[in-house]
C-alpha positions as CSV (number, residue, x, y, z in Angstrom):
1,X,62.4,-78.7,-19.2
2,X,65.7,-76.9,-18.7
3,X,65.5,-73.2,-18.7
4,X,61.8,-73.1,-17.6
5,X,60.3,-72.5,-14.2
6,X,57.5,-74.6,-12.9
7,X,55.4,-73.9,-9.9
8,X,52.9,-76.0,-8.1
9,X,49.5,-74.3,-7.9
10,X,48.7,-73.2,-4.4
11,X,45.6,-74.8,-2.9
12,X,42.8,-72.4,-2.0
13,X,42.1,-72.0,1.7
14,X,38.9,-71.1,3.5
15,X,40.3,-67.6,3.8
16,X,40.4,-67.3,0.0
17,X,36.8,-68.3,-0.3
18,X,35.5,-65.5,1.9
19,X,33.6,-62.8,-0.1
20,X,35.5,-59.7,-0.8
21,X,34.0,-56.9,1.2
22,X,32.8,-53.9,-0.9
23,X,33.4,-50.3,0.3
24,X,30.4,-49.0,2.1
25,X,27.9,-47.0,0.2
26,X,27.8,-43.3,1.1
27,X,25.0,-42.3,3.4
28,X,22.0,-40.9,1.6
29,X,21.9,-37.1,1.6
30,X,18.9,-35.6,3.4
31,X,16.3,-34.2,1.1
32,X,16.1,-30.4,1.3
33,X,13.0,-28.7,0.2
34,X,13.5,-26.2,-2.6
35,X,13.2,-22.7,-1.5
36,X,9.8,-21.4,-2.8
37,X,9.7,-18.5,-5.2
38,X,6.3,-17.6,-3.9
39,X,4.8,-17.0,-0.5
40,X,4.8,-20.1,1.8
41,X,1.2,-19.4,2.3
42,X,-0.5,-19.7,-1.1
43,X,-3.5,-17.5,-1.7
44,X,-6.5,-19.8,-1.7
45,X,-8.3,-20.1,-5.1
46,X,-11.6,-18.9,-3.9
47,X,-10.0,-15.8,-2.3
48,X,-8.0,-15.1,-5.5
49,X,-11.2,-15.4,-7.6
50,X,-12.9,-12.8,-5.4
51,X,-9.9,-10.5,-5.5
52,X,-9.7,-10.7,-9.3
53,X,-13.5,-10.1,-9.6
54,X,-13.1,-7.0,-7.5
55,X,-10.1,-5.8,-9.6
56,X,-12.3,-6.2,-12.7
57,X,-15.3,-4.5,-11.1
58,X,-13.3,-1.5,-10.1
59,X,-10.9,-1.4,-13.0
60,X,-11.7,2.2,-14.0
61,X,-10.6,3.4,-10.5
62,X,-7.5,1.2,-10.3
63,X,-4.9,2.4,-12.8
64,X,-2.1,0.0,-11.9
65,X,-3.2,-3.6,-12.3
66,X,0.1,-5.5,-12.5
67,X,0.2,-6.2,-8.8
68,X,-2.5,-6.5,-6.1
69,X,-2.5,-7.0,-2.4
70,X,-4.8,-9.5,-0.7
71,X,-5.5,-9.4,3.1
72,X,-6.8,-12.8,4.0
73,X,-8.6,-12.0,7.2
74,X,-9.7,-15.6,7.7
75,X,-6.2,-16.3,8.9
76,X,-5.0,-15.3,12.4
77,X,-2.7,-12.3,12.9
78,X,0.1,-14.8,13.7
79,X,0.3,-15.7,10.0
80,X,1.7,-13.7,7.2
81,X,-1.7,-12.9,5.6
82,X,-1.1,-9.8,3.5
83,X,-0.1,-11.3,0.2
84,X,1.2,-9.0,-2.6
85,X,0.8,-10.9,-5.8
86,X,2.5,-10.0,-9.1
87,X,-0.1,-10.9,-11.7
88,X,2.4,-10.8,-14.5
89,X,5.0,-13.3,-13.1
90,X,2.8,-15.1,-10.6
91,X,5.2,-14.5,-7.8
92,X,4.0,-13.3,-4.4
93,X,5.4,-12.1,-1.1
94,X,3.6,-12.2,2.2
95,X,3.7,-10.0,5.3
96,X,2.3,-9.9,8.8
97,X,-0.5,-7.4,9.1
98,X,-2.6,-6.4,12.1
99,X,-6.4,-5.9,12.2
100,X,-8.5,-3.4,14.1
101,X,-9.3,-3.7,17.8
102,X,-13.0,-3.2,17.0
103,X,-12.8,-6.3,14.9
104,X,-11.4,-8.4,17.7
105,X,-12.5,-7.0,21.0
106,X,-11.4,-9.9,23.1
107,X,-7.9,-9.9,21.4
108,X,-8.0,-13.5,20.3
109,X,-5.8,-12.9,17.2
110,X,-8.7,-13.6,14.9
111,X,-10.8,-11.0,13.1
112,X,-14.4,-11.5,14.2
113,X,-16.2,-8.7,12.3
114,X,-15.8,-5.9,9.9
115,X,-17.2,-2.4,10.2
116,X,-17.3,0.8,8.1
117,X,-18.5,2.9,11.0
118,X,-16.5,5.9,12.2
119,X,-14.9,5.4,15.7
120,X,-15.5,1.6,15.4
121,X,-11.7,0.9,15.4
122,X,-12.6,-2.0,13.2
123,X,-11.1,-3.2,9.9
124,X,-13.2,-2.7,6.8
125,X,-14.0,-5.3,4.1
126,X,-13.7,-4.8,0.4
127,X,-11.5,-3.2,-2.3
128,X,-9.3,-0.2,-1.6
129,X,-7.1,1.7,-4.0
130,X,-3.8,3.0,-2.7
131,X,-3.4,6.8,-2.8
132,X,-0.6,9.2,-1.8
133,X,2.1,8.9,0.9
134,X,2.4,11.3,3.9
135,X,4.1,11.4,7.3
136,X,1.7,11.3,10.2
137,X,1.5,10.1,13.8
138,X,2.6,6.6,12.7
139,X,5.4,7.9,10.5
140,X,5.4,7.1,6.8
141,X,1.9,6.2,5.8
142,X,-0.2,5.6,2.7
143,X,-3.8,6.8,2.3
144,X,-6.4,4.4,1.0
145,X,-9.7,5.0,-0.8
146,X,-12.5,2.6,-0.2
147,X,-14.3,1.5,-3.3
148,X,-17.2,-0.5,-1.9
149,X,-20.1,0.4,0.3
150,X,-18.5,-1.7,3.1
151,X,-15.4,0.6,3.2
152,X,-16.2,3.9,1.6
153,X,-15.6,5.7,4.9
154,X,-11.9,4.8,4.7
155,X,-10.7,8.3,4.0
156,X,-12.9,9.9,6.6
157,X,-11.8,7.2,9.1
158,X,-8.1,7.7,8.2
159,X,-7.7,4.0,7.3
160,X,-4.2,3.8,5.9
161,X,-1.1,1.5,5.6
162,X,1.5,2.2,8.2
163,X,4.1,0.4,10.3
164,X,3.8,-0.3,14.0
165,X,5.8,-2.0,16.8
166,X,2.9,-4.2,17.6
167,X,3.0,-5.7,14.1
168,X,6.6,-6.7,14.4
169,X,7.5,-10.4,14.2
170,X,8.9,-10.5,17.7
171,X,5.3,-10.1,19.0
172,X,4.7,-13.7,18.0
173,X,7.5,-14.9,20.3
174,X,6.2,-13.0,23.3
175,X,2.4,-13.0,22.7
176,X,1.7,-15.5,19.9
177,X,-0.2,-12.9,18.0
178,X,0.1,-9.3,16.8
179,X,-1.3,-6.3,18.5
180,X,-4.3,-4.5,17.1
181,X,-4.7,-1.3,15.1
182,X,-7.6,1.2,14.9
183,X,-8.6,-0.3,11.6
184,X,-5.5,0.4,9.6
185,X,-3.4,-2.1,7.8
186,X,-0.4,-2.0,10.2
187,X,2.7,-3.9,9.1
188,X,6.0,-4.6,10.8
189,X,8.5,-1.7,11.0
190,X,11.1,-3.5,8.9
191,X,8.5,-4.5,6.3
192,X,7.1,-1.1,5.5
193,X,9.6,-0.2,2.8
194,X,9.1,-3.4,0.9
195,X,5.3,-3.1,1.1
196,X,5.4,0.5,-0.1
197,X,7.8,-0.4,-2.9
198,X,5.6,-3.2,-4.2
199,X,2.3,-1.4,-3.7
200,X,2.9,2.2,-4.8
201,X,0.0,4.4,-5.6
202,X,-3.0,3.3,-7.8
203,X,-3.0,-0.4,-6.9
204,X,-5.7,-2.5,-5.1
205,X,-5.8,-3.9,-1.6
206,X,-8.5,-6.4,-1.2
207,X,-9.5,-7.4,2.3
208,X,-12.0,-10.0,3.2
209,X,-12.8,-13.1,5.2
210,X,-13.8,-16.1,3.1
């Protein structure tokens, strides 16, 4: 018809019949584990039960019961085995801690035995209550009172919390384990302030090998 345009439909070619390529899907993002609130090493239930039983047994001598420290001496010294647990929030933080040379004479990195004997240079087992701070031969330190027959010589033996170079993390890179104390809870030099801040006087340290 005049005034109209007509067009002959174009025949489809093989090229037209090829599937249209879709844009590539983005590569999946790698899964990243959430950063834990608590210590990467969780306190084992049987050890926690023993610690809470000790806290209950000695409650009259432990005025501060919101936080406790648990030294898991079943673990080697290369692991962060001093766990400070907030019993209100459930959060915890873990630190390296050395054991006594008398508890590991061959220096294997594993505690072999406990002792309460003077001059044994060994770690003692049981519940301690943290006492006052002082400055001694190891710098800032905190006295401990042993609450059990297995550690009631702690004051006489000067078993305390202090820092030491041989409990620093770089010992693991060079030796694969920490050095040994004379029975004290020796922590890394950069960790001492945090440990003291969280422990404070009047709280329990429970040390055992389950």
